[in-house]
Structures are given as C-alpha cells and as structure tokens.
C-alpha positions in Angstrom: 128.6 112.2 102.9 132.1 111.1 102.7 133.6 114.1 104.1 131.3 113.9 107.1 132.5 110.5 107.9 136.2 111.6 107.5 135.5 114.6 109.9 133.8 112.3 112.5 136.6 109.6 112.4 139.2 112.3 112.6 137.4 113.8 115.8 136.7 110.5 117.6 140.5 109.6 117.0 141.9 112.9 118.2 139.6 112.6 121.2 140.8 109.0 121.9 144.3 110.2 121.8 143.6 113.0 124.0 142.4 110.9 126.8 144.9 108.2 126.4 147.8 110.6 126.4 146.7 112.2 129.6 146.1 108.7 131.2 149.6 107.6 130.0 151.0 110.9 131.5 149.5 110.4 135.0 150.5 106.8 135.1 154.1 107.7 134.4 154.0 110.3 137.3 151.9 108.5 139.8 153.0 105.0 139.5 156.9 105.7 138.8 158.2 109.1 139.1 156.6 110.9 142.1 156.7 107.9 144.6 160.2 107.5 143.8 161.3 111.0 144.1 162.4 111.2 140.4 161.4 114.3 138.4 160.1 114.8 135.0 161.1 117.5 132.5 160.0 120.9 132.2 157.1 122.4 134.2 156.0 119.0 135.5 159.4 118.7 137.2 159.0 122.1 138.6 155.5 121.1 139.8 156.9 118.0 141.5 159.7 120.1 143.3 157.1 122.7 144.5 154.7 119.8 145.6 157.6 118.5 148.0 158.8 122.0 149.2 155.2 122.9 150.1 154.8 119.9 152.4 158.4 120.1 154.0 158.6 123.9 154.5 155.1 125.2 154.9 153.4 121.7 155.9 150.8 122.0 153.2 150.2 119.1 151.1 149.5 120.1 147.6 149.6 117.5 145.0 151.8 118.0 141.8 148.8 118.3 139.6 147.7 121.4 141.4 151.0 123.3 140.4 150.7 121.7 136.8 147.3 123.5 136.7 148.6 126.8 138.2 151.4 126.7 135.6 149.4 126.0 132.5 146.4 128.3 133.1 148.3 131.5 132.4 150.4 129.6 129.6 147.1 128.6 128.1 145.7 132.1 128.2 149.0 133.7 126.7 149.0 130.8 124.1 145.5 131.5 123.0 145.6 135.3 122.9 149.1 135.1 121.0 148.6 132.2 118.5 145.3 130.7 119.2 144.2 127.6 117.1 143.3 124.0 117.8 146.7 123.3 119.1 146.7 125.6 122.0 143.1 124.6 122.8 143.8 121.0 122.9 147.0 121.3 124.6 145.6 123.5 127.3 142.8 121.2 127.9 144.8 118.2 127.9 147.0 119.9 130.7 144.0 120.7 132.8 142.7 117.2 132.3 146.3 115.7 133.5 146.1 118.0 136.4 142.7 116.8 137.5 143.4 113.1 137.0 146.9 113.4 138.7 145.1 115.0 141.9 142.3 112.2 142.0 144.2 109.3 141.1 146.0 107.5 143.8 150.0 107.8 144.0 151.2 104.0 144.3 154.6 102.8 143.0 154.5 99.9 140.8 158.4 99.5 141.5 160.9 100.7 144.1 163.7 100.1 141.8 164.8 103.7 140.8 166.3 102.7 137.6 163.2 101.0 136.5 161.0 104.0 137.6 163.0 106.7 135.9 163.0 104.5 132.6 159.4 103.4 132.6 158.4 106.9 133.7 160.2 108.6 131.2 159.1 106.3 128.5 155.4 106.6 129.4 155.6 110.6 129.5 157.6 110.6 126.4 154.9 108.4 124.7 151.9 110.6 125.9 154.0 113.7 124.4 155.0 112.0 121.1 151.6 110.7 120.2 149.6 113.8 121.3 152.1 115.9 118.8 151.5 113.5 116.1 147.6 114.2 116.3 148.1 118.0 116.3 148.2 118.8 120.1 150.6 118.4 123.1 150.4 117.9 126.7 150.5 121.7 127.5 153.5 123.4 129.6 156.6 124.1 127.8 155.1 122.7 124.5 152.8 125.7 124.3 155.5 128.1 125.2 157.7 126.4 122.3 154.7 126.8 119.9 154.5 130.6 120.7 158.1 131.1 120.3 158.4 129.0 117.1 155.6 130.6 115.5 156.3 134.1 116.4 160.1 134.2 115.8 160.7 131.0 114.0 163.4 130.0 116.7 163.5 127.2 119.1 163.7 127.3 122.8 165.9 124.3 123.2 168.3 126.4 125.4 165.4 127.6 127.8 164.2 123.9 128.1 167.8 122.7 128.7 168.2 125.4 131.5 165.0 124.4 133.2 165.9 120.6 133.3 169.2 121.5 134.5 167.8 123.5 137.3 165.5 120.8 138.1 168.4 118.3 138.2 170.5 120.5 140.4 167.8 121.5 142.8 166.8 117.8 143.2 170.3 116.7 143.9 170.8 119.7 146.4 167.6 119.0 148.5 166.3 115.7 147.7 169.7 113.5 147.1 172.1 113.1 144.2 170.8 109.8 143.5 167.3 111.2 142.6 168.8 113.9 140.5 171.0 111.2 138.4 167.9 109.0 137.7 166.1 112.0 136.9 168.6 112.5 134.0 168.0 109.0 132.9 164.2 109.7 132.8 164.5 113.0 131.0 166.7 111.3 128.5 164.1 108.5 128.0 161.4 111.0 127.4 163.4 112.9 124.7 164.1 109.7 123.0 160.6 108.5 122.8 159.5 112.0 121.7 162.0 112.0 119.0 161.0 108.3 117.8 157.3 108.9 117.9 157.3 112.5 116.5 160.5 114.5 115.4 163.1 116.3 117.2 163.9 118.8 114.4 162.4 122.3 114.3 162.2 122.5 110.5 161.5 119.6 108.0 161.5 119.4 104.2 158.5 117.5 102.8 158.6 115.7 99.5 155.0 115.1 98.4 154.5 112.9 95.5 150.9 113.2 94.2 148.8 112.8 91.0 146.7 115.8 92.0 149.4 118.5 92.2 147.4 121.5 91.5 144.5 120.6 94.0 146.8 119.8 96.7 148.9 123.2 96.2 145.5 125.2 96.3 144.5 123.7 99.5 147.8 124.0 101.2 148.0 127.6 100.4 144.6 128.1 102.0 146.2 127.0 105.4 149.9 127.4 105.1 151.9 130.2 103.6 154.8 128.3 102.6 156.6 128.5 99.4 156.1 125.3 97.4 158.4 123.8 94.5 156.5 122.0 91.8 158.6 119.2 90.2 157.2 117.3 87.3 157.8 113.5 87.9 157.1 110.1 86.7 156.9 106.8 88.4 159.6 104.2 87.5 157.3 101.4 88.1 153.9 102.6 87.1 155.3 104.9 84.3 152.6 107.5 85.3 153.2 111.0 85.4 152.8 112.6 88.8 153.7 116.0 90.6 156.4 116.2 93.4 155.9 119.1 95.6 158.8 120.4 97.8 158.3 122.5 101.0 160.1 123.5 104.2 157.9 123.8 107.1 158.1 123.8 110.9 157.5 120.8 113.1 154.2 122.4 114.4 152.8 122.7 110.8 153.5 118.7 109.9 150.2 117.4 111.0 148.3 120.3 109.3 150.1 119.6 106.2 149.5 115.8 106.1 145.8 116.2 106.9 145.5 118.5 104.0 147.5 116.6 101.5 145.7 113.2 102.4 142.3 114.7 102.2 142.9 115.9 98.7 144.9 112.7 97.6 144.8 109.6 100.0 147.5 107.8 97.8 150.0 110.7 98.2 153.4 109.7 99.0 155.2 112.1 101.6 158.7 111.9 102.4 160.1 113.9 105.3 163.7 115.0 105.5 165.5 116.6 108.4 166.4 120.3 107.6 169.3 121.5 109.5 169.3 125.1 108.3 167.7 127.2 105.8 169.1 130.0 104.0 166.7 132.6 102.9 163.3 133.6 104.0 161.3 131.5 106.3 158.0 133.1 107.3 157.0 133.2 111.0 153.5 133.2 112.1 153.2 137.0 112.1 154.5 137.1 108.4 152.2 134.5 107.4 149.0 136.3 109.1 150.1 139.5 107.1 150.1 137.9 104.0 146.7 135.9 104.5 145.1 139.3 105.4 146.7 141.1 102.4 145.8 138.9 99.7 143.3 135.9 98.8 145.4 133.2 97.5 144.1 132.6 94.1 143.3 129.2 92.8 146.2 127.5 91.0 145.5 125.9 87.6 148.9 125.7 86.0 152.4 125.6 87.0 152.9 128.8 85.3 149.9 130.3 87.4 151.6 129.0 90.5 154.7 130.9 89.7 153.0 133.9 89.2 150.7 133.6 92.2 154.0 133.0 94.4 155.6 136.2 92.7 152.5 138.3 93.4 152.6 137.1 97.2 156.3 138.2 97.4 155.4 141.6 96.2 152.5 142.0 98.5 154.8 141.1 101.6 157.4 143.7 100.3 154.6 146.4 100.2 153.6 145.4 103.7 157.0 145.8 104.8 157.4 149.1 103.1 154.3 150.4 104.6 155.8 149.6 108.1 
C-alpha cells in the first residue's frame, strides 16, 4: 500500500510539473519575447524566425507554435525509435502541449522595454526547462536531440547548440535589427544560467551516495543503470553508525532515475553530486548498456565480494559481445 501511495504521488507531481513548465514557457514566449522581437534559443528561436518570415515574405500568418510542432514531431518520432523511454514520451508531449497553448493563447506584451523582456523571457524559459529536467523530462526540441546523442555516443552537442544559437542571432540581426539580436543574446544567457542553477550544465556527474542499505541500493541501481559502482565502507562521525558509501559516474540524463531509485530504497540516503570534468576509461553509452542488459541478468548482490565478482562477470560478458562483433 505504501508503494502505491508513493507511485501516485510521483505521477501527480510529474503531471503538475508537466503542465506548469509548459505554461511558464508560453508566458515567456507570448508575453515577453515574441511581441518584442526577441528570440529564444534552439528550435524555438528558429520557429520564431520562420513565423516572422512566413508573414513578411509569403503573407501567411503562422504562429510560432505551428513551427515548434513541425520541428518536434519528427524529432519526437526519431527519439522514440532510437532511445524510447519516459523522457522522450513526456518531452514530446510537453512540446506539443506548448505548441497548442502558444497558438491558442494571446500574444500580449507585459513590457515594451526590450531589456526587461529579454531577461524575464529568458528566465521563464530557463525555469521551464530546468524544472522539467529535474523531474525526468524536458521541453522537447534540442533536449531530445541532446538525449539521443548523449545516450548513443556519450558526447555532448554543445557545439551544435551554439551554432544554432549563433545562427539565430545573426539572422535576427540581419533581417530584424541588431538591437533584437543583442537582446536575444541576453535572453539566451539568462536561459542558460537558470537551467544551470535549477539542473546542471555538466554532462557527467560523480555521485557519492551514503546509505545504510548499500546492498539493496546497488541491486536496484543495477536493474536500471548499467554503471560501475565503487563500494566504500564508511562510518558516521556524529552517529557512530556504520554505513556504505557508493561512488558512481553517470550522465546528467540518468541523474533523476538514480535519485528516484536510491530514495525509493532508502529515503534517508545522503547523495552528494560533484562535477566531473573528464572520465578516463570506459563510460558506457546506451547501446553498450542495452547489450549488457540483454546478455546477462544482473545477479542480486548480497556481499561486497559478490558485487566485485558480479562486476567482473559483466566485464567479461561485454568483452565476449565485442569479440562476436
């Protein structure tokens, strides 16, 4: 009965964040950015440009939400086929919901000051992205693309995102005006800062998990995440109680799942996250993880020695898979 309550609470909270993030993003677009000709980052910025160009060059008034939907439908389909999962489904649904609200909601400026518009528009969009990602999904667009690239290759698409943002700024400056372009930079910077504050800007993180249920946490983590875990015996300085410290490196897109698993097993677990600048050695991408999941059922871990043996067997399984290729 307790698990059912926790499950329903999680579902309701996720849905609340889902709707709130979409509404906040639309307010940022319709009340600050769009009426002041200031552009968002990523595909939303491209959608704003296409909306303006369709009106000026083809005399067809298509709202920004229409182009956001056009972009996200193929991205969502590709994301679902390549990685699937709750992240892609919720992110795609959120982007479509944002598109519909943006089309239906009126576009009315709350301020005509371009500096205030760029700051508050960027802050609201950054808040919608950051809060969404804290709860295991995103607002679609480049986030789904980043998820695909990150999980398939383990690499970041930061360069691609910067190129797209740079193109938006240059095109906006050339056709709309350089004042709009400069304030667009302000808005993009504000968005990035808020996302970094609410979530994290680092692609890889090191988690130090202090728990009194080390074996149970390791077993549950290995059901969902194929990541190496270092088990360190520890002892509380204040409580004088023995505990287990688990150290693991994971990607930013696995952070929410890891926290959910740990706190489901041990609600009192202490999790410390540290920025990981680089990793020397093998950091498995999604394909390698999937191969290992299919190749072997992860055994239930009962002792530290068994954990070490299990990880050695997993490494041997991976080497056999690579040899068969």
